[in-house]
C-alpha positions in Angstrom: -10.8 0.4 25.8 -7.4 1.0 24.2 -6.7 4.4 22.6 -5.4 4.7 19.0 -2.0 5.7 20.4 -1.9 2.5 22.5 -2.9 0.5 19.4 -0.2 2.1 17.3 2.4 1.2 20.0 1.2 -2.4 20.1 1.2 -2.8 16.3 4.6 -1.1 16.1 6.0 -3.6 18.6 4.5 -6.5 16.6 6.3 -5.2 13.5 9.6 -4.7 15.3 9.4 -8.2 16.8 8.5 -9.8 13.4 11.3 -7.9 11.7 13.8 -9.1 14.2 12.7 -12.7 14.0 12.9 -12.6 10.2 16.5 -11.4 10.5 15.8 -8.2 8.7 17.1 -4.7 9.3 15.3 -2.6 11.9 13.1 0.0 10.2 12.8 -2.0 6.9 9.1 -2.5 7.4 6.7 0.5 7.4 3.3 0.9 8.9 0.5 2.2 6.7 -2.6 3.1 8.7 -5.6 2.1 6.7 -8.0 5.0 7.6 -10.9 4.5 5.1 -14.2 5.4 6.7 -12.5 6.8 9.8 -13.2 10.4 10.8 -10.5 13.0 10.6 -10.3 13.1 14.4 -9.1 9.5 14.4 -6.3 10.4 12.0 -5.4 13.4 14.0 -5.1 11.2 17.1 -2.9 8.8 15.2 -0.8 11.6 13.9 -0.3 12.9 17.4 1.0 9.4 18.3 3.6 9.6 15.6 1.9 8.0 12.7 2.5 9.7 9.3 1.4 7.3 6.5 -2.3 6.9 5.9 -4.0 4.7 3.3 -7.3 5.7 1.8 -9.6 3.7 -0.5 -12.1 6.3 -1.7 -10.9 9.4 -3.5 -13.6 11.9 -2.4 -13.4 10.8 1.2 -9.6 11.2 1.1 -9.7 14.6 -0.4 -12.1 15.8 2.3 -9.8 14.5 5.0 -6.8 16.2 3.4 -8.7 19.4 3.6 -9.7 18.8 7.2 -6.1 18.0 8.2 -4.3 20.5 6.1 -2.8 22.1 9.2 -0.8 18.9 9.9 2.7 18.9 8.3 4.2 15.7 7.0 1.2 13.5 6.4 2.0 10.9 3.8 -1.1 10.0 1.8 -1.4 6.6 0.1 -4.2 5.5 -2.2 -4.9 1.8 -1.8 -8.4 1.3 -3.4 -9.7 0.4 -6.8 -8.9 3.1 -9.4 -11.4 4.6 -11.8 -9.7 6.1 -14.9 -11.8 9.2 -14.7 -10.5 10.0 -11.2 -6.8 9.8 -11.8 -6.2 13.6 -12.2 -6.8 14.5 -8.5 -5.2 11.3 -7.4 -2.0 12.1 -9.3 -1.6 15.4 -7.5 -2.9 14.7 -4.0 -1.1 11.4 -3.1 2.5 10.4 -2.7 1.8 6.7 -3.3 -0.7 4.7 -5.3 -0.6 1.0 -4.4 -3.4 -0.3 -6.6 -2.3 0.3 -10.2 -3.5 -2.7 -12.2 -3.2 -1.7 -15.9 -1.1 0.4 -18.2 -3.9 2.9 -18.9 -4.0 3.9 -15.3 -0.3 4.2 -15.0 -0.1 6.3 -18.2 -2.8 8.7 -16.9 -1.1 9.1 -13.5 2.2 9.8 -15.3 0.6 12.4 -17.6 -1.3 14.1 -14.9 1.4 14.2 -12.2 2.8 17.7 -12.0 6.5 17.5 -13.0 7.3 20.0 -10.3 6.3 17.4 -7.7 8.4 14.4 -6.8 7.6 11.3 -8.9 4.5 9.5 -7.8 5.4 6.2 -6.2 3.3 3.4 -7.6 2.9 -0.3 -6.9 1.2 -2.8 -9.3 -1.6 -4.7 -7.7 -1.5 -8.4 -8.4 -4.4 -10.7 -8.1 -2.2 -13.3 -6.6 -4.9 -16.0 -6.0 -6.8 -15.1 -9.2 -10.0 -14.3 -7.3 -12.9 -13.1 -9.5 -13.9 -10.6 -6.8 -10.6 -8.8 -6.7 -8.8 -6.3 -8.8 -5.3 -6.8 -10.0 -3.2 -8.0 -12.9 -2.0 -11.6 -13.2 1.5 -12.7 -12.6 1.8 -13.5 -16.4 0.9 -9.9 -17.2 3.6 -8.3 -15.0 6.7 -8.5 -17.2 5.2 -6.5 -20.0 3.5 -4.1 -17.6 6.8 -3.4 -15.8 8.6 -2.9 -19.1 6.1 -0.4 -20.4 5.4 1.5 -17.1 9.1 1.7 -16.4 9.5 4.1 -19.4 6.8 6.6 -18.1 7.9 9.9 -16.7 6.8 11.5 -13.4 6.2 8.1 -11.7 8.5 5.7 -9.8 7.6 2.0 -10.1 8.3 0.9 -6.5 7.0 -2.7 -6.5 4.0 -5.0 -6.0 0.9 -5.0 -3.8 -1.5 -7.9 -3.2 -4.4 -8.9 -1.0 -4.3 -12.7 -0.8 -7.4 -14.8 -0.2 -7.9 -14.5 3.6 -9.7 -17.8 3.9 -6.7 -19.9 2.9 -4.7 -21.6 5.6 -1.5 -20.0 6.8 0.6 -22.2 4.6 -1.3 -21.0 1.5 -1.0 -17.4 2.7 2.7 -17.8 3.2 3.1 -19.4 -0.2 1.2 -16.5 -1.8 3.4 -13.9 -0.2 6.6 -15.8 -1.1 5.5 -16.1 -4.7 5.0 -12.4 -4.9 8.4 -11.7 -3.2 10.1 -14.1 -5.7 8.3 -12.4 -8.6 9.5 -9.0 -7.5 13.1 -10.2 -7.2 12.9 -11.6 -10.8 11.4 -8.4 -12.1 14.1 -6.4 -10.5 16.7 -8.6 -12.2 15.0 -8.6 -15.6 14.1 -4.9 -15.7 16.9 -3.1 -13.8 15.9 0.3 -15.4 12.2 0.1 -14.8 12.3 1.6 -11.3 13.5 0.8 -7.8 11.2 -2.3 -7.5 12.0 -2.3 -3.8 8.5 -2.5 -2.3 6.2 -5.3 -1.2 2.9 -3.9 0.1 1.4 -7.0 1.7 0.1 -8.0 5.1 -2.8 -6.6 7.3 -3.9 -6.7 10.9 -4.2 -10.5 11.1 -1.3 -11.7 9.0 1.4 -9.0 9.3 3.9 -11.4 10.9 3.7 -13.8 8.1 4.0 -11.0 5.5 7.1 -9.6 7.2 8.7 -13.0 7.3 8.2 -13.2 3.5 9.5 -9.7 2.7 6.8 -7.1 3.3 8.1 -3.5 3.3 4.6 -1.9 3.9 2.0 -3.6 6.1 -1.5 -2.1 5.7 -3.2 -2.1 9.1 -6.7 -0.7 9.9 -8.7 -2.7 12.4 -5.8 -3.3 14.9 -5.2 0.5 15.0 -8.7 2.0 14.8 -11.0 -0.9 15.9 -13.7 -2.5 13.9 -15.7 -0.3 11.5 -19.2 0.3 12.7 -21.8 -1.8 10.8 -24.1 0.4 8.7 -27.8 -0.1 9.5 
């Protein structure tokens, strides 16, 4: 059985190869280890192998891991799950990135609750790119107004877009979804130059990271390929 360190090495090589094949600059794609439901020991093992960025979906679970791993310096915590408005206060102070902002109310709360003494909180807007009823996210049509309004908020930095396309569509559909998001980000950057860096595409997971990188991903969110399949609860 491969160790977490071996898996990190394997995924890193996949990222590097895909980046090279896409004609992109080395180091332009970052690995986010999706560590939801994983015990702190797994994260500690990944950290020892050089992984620094971890993505969590559940606030309380993440806070418990932060406490358990407080002795590790340089961990970069990302929140990637659905956001409840009554839980933004701890989120605003504990994380450096939030990938799943889908409405102005959440962005405004994160802005108000982020300590000005801390660096700005990096946020991405989650887009429901395939308009699936089961998924969170704003629509493409809502993005221009959201970007304009959120770009004026203090204490946050609007970095870009995040999406989880329908995994059941063929590769051509997946590629088209990623490309549509990349083109949307480019247009937003042109139309709203003062809204934020708008330099980030958080797309791609264990099974489709090569396609995502070819279409412009800057963060790929990988869980299973690093930690193995999550155990099925009985």
